C-alpha positions as CSV (number, residue, x, y, z in Angstrom):
1,M,0.0,0.0,0.0
2,A,1.1,3.5,-0.5
3,K,2.0,5.4,2.5
4,L,-0.6,7.8,3.9
5,S,0.3,11.5,4.4
6,N,2.4,12.3,7.5
7,P,0.4,12.7,10.7
8,S,-0.1,16.2,12.2
9,P,3.2,17.5,13.6
10,V,1.4,18.5,16.8
11,L,0.3,15.0,17.4
12,V,3.7,13.6,16.7
13,F,5.2,16.3,19.0
14,V,2.9,15.2,21.9
15,A,3.5,11.5,21.3
16,V,7.3,11.6,21.1
17,G,7.5,14.4,23.7
18,G,6.0,12.1,26.3
19,L,8.7,9.5,25.6
20,Y,11.4,12.1,25.8
21,V,10.1,13.2,29.2
22,A,9.9,9.7,30.4
23,Q,13.5,8.9,29.3
24,S,14.7,12.1,31.0
25,V,12.9,11.3,34.2
26,I,15.0,8.1,34.4
27,G,18.2,10.0,33.3
28,G,17.6,12.8,35.8
29,L,17.0,10.3,38.6
30,T,20.1,8.4,37.8
31,M,22.6,11.2,37.1
32,L,21.4,14.0,39.3
33,G,19.0,12.7,41.9
34,L,20.6,9.4,43.0
35,P,24.1,10.8,43.4
36,A,22.8,13.4,45.9
37,V,20.9,10.6,47.8
38,L,24.0,8.4,47.9
39,R,26.2,11.2,49.1
40,D,23.6,12.1,51.7
41,Q,24.0,8.6,53.0
42,G,27.8,8.9,53.1
43,L,29.0,7.0,50.0
44,P,32.4,8.0,48.7
45,L,32.6,9.9,45.5
46,D,34.5,7.2,43.6
47,Q,31.7,4.8,44.2
48,I,29.1,7.4,43.2
49,G,31.0,7.8,40.0
50,L,30.2,4.2,39.2
51,L,26.6,5.3,38.3
52,Y,28.0,6.5,35.0
53,L,28.4,2.8,34.0
54,T,24.6,2.9,33.4
55,V,25.4,5.2,30.4
56,L,27.0,2.2,28.7
57,P,23.9,1.0,26.9
58,W,23.4,4.5,25.6
59,A,27.0,4.6,24.4
60,L,26.7,1.2,22.7
61,K,23.2,1.1,21.4
62,F,24.4,1.8,17.9
63,L,25.5,-1.9,17.8
64,W,21.9,-3.1,17.9
65,S,20.2,0.0,16.3
66,P,20.2,-1.6,12.8
67,Y,18.3,-4.7,14.1
68,V,15.8,-2.5,16.0
69,E,15.2,-0.5,12.8
70,R,14.8,-3.5,10.6
71,Y,12.3,-4.9,13.1
72,R,10.5,-1.6,13.4
73,L,10.5,-1.1,9.6
74,P,10.0,-4.5,8.0
75,P,10.3,-4.9,4.2
76,V,6.5,-5.3,4.1
77,G,4.2,-4.4,6.9
78,R,3.2,-1.9,9.5
79,N,5.6,0.4,11.4
80,R,6.2,-1.4,14.7
81,S,7.2,1.6,16.8
82,Q,4.1,1.3,19.0
83,L,4.9,-2.3,20.0
84,I,8.5,-1.5,20.9
85,V,7.4,1.4,23.1
86,L,4.7,-0.6,24.8
87,V,6.9,-3.5,25.8
88,G,9.8,-1.1,26.7
89,G,7.6,1.0,29.0
90,L,6.4,-2.1,30.9
91,L,9.9,-3.4,31.4
92,C,11.2,0.0,32.5
93,A,8.4,0.3,35.1
94,A,9.2,-3.2,36.3
95,G,12.9,-2.3,36.7
96,L,12.1,0.8,38.7
97,A,9.7,-1.1,40.9
98,A,12.5,-3.6,41.7
99,M,14.8,-0.8,42.5
100,G,12.2,0.6,44.9
101,L,12.1,-2.7,46.7
102,I,16.0,-3.0,46.9
103,G,16.6,0.5,48.3
104,P,19.4,3.0,47.4
105,S,22.0,0.7,48.9
106,P,23.8,-1.6,48.5
107,L,24.9,0.0,45.3
108,M,25.6,-3.0,43.1
109,P,22.0,-4.2,42.9
110,V,20.8,-0.7,42.1
111,L,23.4,-0.4,39.4
112,F,22.2,-3.7,37.9
113,C,18.6,-2.4,37.8
114,L,19.6,1.0,36.4
115,T,21.7,-0.7,33.7
116,F,18.8,-2.9,32.7
117,I,16.5,0.1,32.6
118,A,19.1,2.0,30.5
119,F,19.3,-0.9,28.0
120,I,15.5,-0.8,27.6
121,T,15.1,3.0,27.4
122,S,18.0,3.3,24.9
123,T,16.3,0.7,22.7
124,V,13.0,2.4,22.9
125,D,14.8,5.7,22.0
126,I,16.0,4.2,18.7
127,A,12.4,3.7,17.7
128,C,11.3,7.1,19.0
129,D,14.0,9.1,17.2
130,G,13.4,7.2,14.0
131,Y,9.7,7.7,14.1
132,A,10.1,11.5,14.8
133,V,12.5,12.0,11.9
134,E,10.5,10.0,9.4
135,S,7.1,11.4,10.4
136,L,8.0,15.1,10.4
137,A,8.6,17.0,7.2
138,K,11.9,18.9,7.1
139,E,10.2,22.2,7.8
140,H,8.7,20.7,11.0
141,H,12.0,19.4,12.4
142,G,11.8,22.1,15.0
143,W,8.8,20.2,16.5
144,G,11.1,17.3,17.1
145,N,13.8,19.5,18.5
146,A,11.3,21.1,20.9
147,A,10.1,17.7,22.0
148,Q,13.7,16.6,22.7
149,V,14.9,19.7,24.5
150,G,11.7,20.5,26.3
151,G,11.1,16.9,27.2
152,A,14.7,16.5,28.5
153,Y,14.4,19.5,30.9
154,L,10.9,18.7,32.0
155,G,11.9,15.0,32.6
156,S,15.0,16.1,34.5
157,A,12.9,18.4,36.6
158,I,10.9,15.4,37.7
159,G,13.7,12.9,38.0
160,A,16.3,15.2,39.6
161,G,14.0,17.7,41.3
162,L,10.6,16.2,42.3
163,F,12.2,12.8,43.0
164,L,14.5,14.3,45.6
165,I,11.7,16.1,47.3
166,L,9.6,12.9,47.4
167,V,12.6,11.0,48.8
168,D,13.0,13.6,51.5
169,R,9.3,13.7,52.4
170,M,8.1,10.1,51.7
171,G,11.1,7.9,51.7
172,W,12.9,5.9,49.0
173,S,10.3,3.3,48.0
174,P,7.2,5.5,47.5
175,A,9.3,8.0,45.5
176,V,10.6,5.3,43.1
177,Y,7.2,3.7,42.7
178,L,5.7,7.1,41.7
179,M,8.5,7.5,39.1
180,A,7.6,4.1,37.7
181,L,3.9,5.1,37.4
182,G,4.9,8.3,35.8
183,V,7.0,6.5,33.1
184,L,4.0,4.4,32.2
185,V,1.6,7.3,32.0
186,L,4.0,9.4,29.8
187,G,4.1,6.6,27.2
188,L,0.4,6.5,26.6
189,P,0.2,9.4,24.1
190,F,2.6,7.4,21.8
191,I,1.0,4.0,22.3
192,F,-2.5,5.3,21.5
193,G,-1.5,8.2,19.3
194,P,-0.3,8.5,15.6
195,P,1.9,5.3,15.7
196,A,-1.2,3.2,16.5
197,R,-2.6,4.2,13.0
198,S,0.3,3.1,10.9
199,V,-0.4,1.4,7.6
200,V,1.1,-1.4,5.6
201,E,4.1,-0.3,3.5
202,I,6.7,-1.8,1.2
203,R,10.3,-0.7,1.9
204,D,13.4,-1.2,-0.2
205,H,16.1,0.0,2.2
206,A,17.8,-2.1,4.9
207,P,19.1,0.1,7.7
208,S,22.9,-0.3,8.1
209,L,25.7,1.1,10.2
210,M,28.1,1.1,7.3
211,V,25.8,3.2,5.1
212,A,25.7,5.8,7.9
213,L,29.5,5.8,8.5
214,R,30.3,6.2,4.8
215,R,28.7,9.7,4.9
216,P,31.2,12.5,5.8
217,Q,28.5,14.4,7.6
218,I,28.0,11.6,10.0
219,R,31.8,11.2,10.7
220,K,32.4,14.9,11.3
221,G,29.2,15.2,13.2
222,L,30.4,12.5,15.6
223,L,33.6,14.3,16.2
224,I,31.8,17.6,16.9
225,A,29.5,15.8,19.3
226,A,32.4,14.2,21.2
227,I,34.2,17.5,21.7
228,Y,31.2,19.5,22.7
229,V,29.8,16.9,25.2
230,A,33.2,16.7,26.9
231,A,33.3,20.5,27.2
232,Q,29.8,20.8,28.5
233,K,29.1,17.7,30.6
234,W,32.2,16.5,32.2
235,G,32.4,19.3,34.8
236,L,28.8,18.8,35.9
237,S,29.0,15.1,36.8
238,M,30.0,15.9,40.4
239,L,27.7,18.9,40.9
240,G,25.2,17.1,43.1
241,P,27.8,15.6,45.5
242,F,29.5,19.0,45.6
243,L,26.3,20.7,46.7
244,I,25.7,18.1,49.4
245,D,29.3,18.6,50.7
246,Y,28.8,22.3,50.7
247,G,25.8,22.0,53.1
248,F,22.7,21.8,50.9
249,D,20.0,19.3,51.8
250,L,18.2,16.9,49.4
251,A,15.0,19.0,49.3
252,T,16.9,22.2,48.4
253,I,18.8,20.4,45.7
254,G,15.5,19.0,44.4
255,V,13.9,22.4,44.2
256,L,17.1,23.7,42.5
257,N,17.1,20.9,39.9
258,G,13.3,21.2,39.3
259,L,13.0,24.9,38.9
260,G,16.3,25.1,37.0
261,S,15.2,22.5,34.5
262,M,11.6,23.7,34.0
263,L,12.3,27.5,33.9
264,V,15.9,28.2,33.0
265,G,16.4,25.1,30.9
266,F,13.3,25.6,28.8
267,G,14.0,29.3,28.5
268,G,17.5,28.5,27.4
269,A,16.2,26.3,24.7
270,L,14.2,29.2,23.3
271,L,17.1,31.6,23.6
272,G,19.4,29.0,21.9
273,G,17.1,28.9,18.8
274,A,17.0,32.7,18.6
275,L,20.8,33.1,19.0
276,V,21.5,30.6,16.3
277,R,19.2,32.5,13.9
278,L,21.0,35.7,14.7
279,W,24.6,34.7,14.9
280,G,24.9,31.2,13.6
281,A,25.6,27.9,15.3
282,S,29.4,28.1,15.4
283,F,29.2,31.3,17.5
284,V,26.6,29.9,19.8
285,L,28.5,26.6,20.5
286,I,31.8,28.4,21.2
287,L,30.0,31.0,23.3
288,T,28.4,28.4,25.5
289,I,31.6,26.4,25.9
290,L,33.5,29.5,27.1
291,V,30.7,30.6,29.4
292,Q,30.6,27.0,30.9
293,A,34.3,27.2,31.4
294,A,33.9,30.4,33.4
295,L,31.2,28.8,35.6
296,L,33.3,25.8,36.2
297,F,36.2,28.0,37.3
298,A,33.7,29.6,39.6
299,F,32.9,26.3,41.3
300,A,36.7,25.6,41.7
301,F,37.0,29.0,43.4
302,F,33.9,28.4,45.6
303,N,35.4,25.2,46.9
304,F,38.9,26.7,47.4
305,D,37.6,29.8,49.1
306,G,34.7,28.3,51.1
307,T,33.0,31.6,51.8
308,A,30.5,31.9,48.9
309,S,26.9,32.3,50.0
310,K,24.4,29.6,49.1
311,P,22.3,31.9,46.9
312,V,25.3,32.6,44.8
313,I,26.1,28.9,44.6
314,I,22.5,28.2,43.5
315,A,22.6,30.8,40.8
316,V,25.8,29.5,39.3
317,A,24.6,25.9,39.5
318,I,21.3,26.7,37.7
319,A,23.1,28.8,35.1
320,S,25.6,26.0,34.4
321,S,23.5,22.9,34.5
322,S,20.3,24.3,32.9
323,G,20.9,27.6,31.2
324,V,24.2,27.2,29.3
325,M,23.6,23.5,28.6
326,S,20.2,24.1,27.0
327,V,21.3,27.0,24.8
328,G,24.1,24.9,23.3
329,F,22.4,21.5,23.0
330,V,19.2,22.8,21.3
331,A,21.5,23.7,18.3
332,L,23.5,20.6,18.4
333,Y,20.6,18.2,18.6
334,S,18.6,20.0,15.9
335,Q,21.5,19.4,13.6
336,F,21.7,15.7,14.6
337,M,18.2,15.5,13.1
338,G,19.3,17.4,10.0
339,W,22.2,15.1,9.5
340,S,20.1,11.9,9.8
341,D,18.7,10.1,6.7
342,P,14.9,9.5,7.1
343,K,15.3,6.1,5.5
344,Q,17.3,4.9,8.6
345,A,16.9,7.8,11.0
346,G,17.0,5.4,14.0
347,V,20.5,4.3,13.1
348,D,21.9,7.7,12.1
349,F,20.5,9.7,15.1
350,T,21.5,6.8,17.4
351,L,25.2,7.2,16.4
352,F,25.2,10.8,17.5
353,Q,23.5,9.9,20.8
354,C,25.9,7.1,21.4
355,M,28.9,9.4,21.1
356,D,27.2,11.7,23.6
357,G,26.6,8.8,26.0
358,M,30.1,7.3,25.6
359,V,31.9,10.6,26.2
360,S,29.6,11.3,29.2
361,M,30.3,7.9,30.7
362,V,34.1,8.3,30.4
363,G,34.0,11.7,31.9
364,G,31.7,10.7,34.7
365,L,33.8,7.6,35.7
366,G,37.0,9.7,35.8
367,A,35.2,12.6,37.6
368,G,34.5,10.5,40.6
369,W,38.1,9.4,41.0
370,I,39.5,12.9,40.5
371,A,37.1,14.5,42.9
372,E,37.6,11.9,45.6
373,H,41.4,11.8,45.5
374,L,42.3,15.4,44.3
375,G,39.4,17.4,45.5
376,Y,36.7,19.5,43.9
377,T,39.0,22.5,43.2
378,V,41.3,20.4,41.0
379,F,38.4,18.6,39.4
380,F,36.5,21.8,38.4
381,S,39.7,23.4,37.2
382,I,40.5,20.5,35.0
383,A,37.0,20.5,33.6
384,A,37.2,24.2,32.9
385,G,40.5,23.8,31.1
386,I,39.1,21.1,28.9
387,A,36.2,23.4,27.9
388,V,38.6,26.2,27.0
389,A,40.7,23.9,24.9
390,S,37.6,22.6,23.0
391,A,36.6,26.0,21.7
392,P,39.1,26.3,18.8
393,A,38.4,22.7,17.8
394,I,34.6,23.4,17.6
395,F,35.3,26.6,15.6
396,W,37.4,24.8,13.0
397,L,35.0,21.8,12.6
398,M,31.8,24.0,12.4
399,S,33.4,26.2,9.8
400,K,33.4,23.3,7.3
401,S,30.5,23.8,4.9
402,D,29.3,20.2,4.9
403,V,28.7,20.1,8.7
404,A,27.9,23.7,9.6
405,I,24.4,24.4,10.8
406,P,22.7,26.8,8.4
407,R,21.0,29.7,10.2
408,L,17.8,29.2,8.1
409,A,17.5,25.7,9.4
410,F,16.3,27.1,12.7
411,K,13.3,29.0,11.4
412,S,11.1,26.3,13.0
413,S,13.1,26.2,16.2
414,G,11.2,29.1,17.5
415,S,8.7,26.5,18.7
416,T,11.3,25.2,21.1
């Protein structure tokens, strides 16, 4: 049968947006919420850094992405995105429920549960990204970008903010069970939305990693992603433990994470789209790297000096983890969508996300060791130095015509 016209971009936005929020609930819980809980219980920083092992499935999912795409898009038949999301949502909720029974410690069983959940969510994400790219016309790619960026910050507000408040008020198990319920509910718009009305199609393309890696845009885009993620994310991996050691309680950090993600993060996404249209992506990416470096140097000074007021610490933490990050990543992830081939979008987009995950994992594992053995001052100073050194590399790569982000490509990003 011939393929029906693409569904409404608004309906696709709502459907995939719910999944992006659910994924970020789990990510925020793992990378921002749980480290603060563990530090509050007295775990050493090098053990807390082991949480970054849960990023491994996100770093390696490119290995099974072609198989997921071939199952999702059979040579003849209906798009199976809905089925993948349904089964994945149930398994994720089960994994969270098991974690609620275990408790936050001992750490190894929690790591096992989180790694299992990460494997499932990363697999679901392949189908979600592929569906978004293939269902949205090029002029509506801004909808997909808005769903990713907005969903990421809203989910982080829940997983890193609301979760900590619930743990502080209700205890570990009820808080985790509520997160599991939330993940199930957030998947409903996709399960009963546009993907449920897919039609039988005939397809002549078999998704492949080699096809993707032969494209120069993909190879240079991967390098840009690696450098930018290292510059932006490595220094923030120990932010939660640093705040605990500085004297903040879990509820305060939860409010900080929640308000920062919902207000500053989403506002930063809007600002990022506007700045790219005005000044171009190269300028925005370099600007955010340098601003992040300055904020990381500020954290090093705060720890060295020890006299900074808590309101100042909060302002810098929100600006660093939500504001600067969102301004830069709205541009980077929009271009990921532009670099992806709709015939195998789940594979292409996954490669970029895997690079993001792999670099984040390496930095997070090393961060715990450095912070534990050399102190926060040295850790934040090293992270700031890496950010400064990344700026000229990003400038050179983004100046290449085949990977630069055109200003006009962000006309639709105003919706973010």
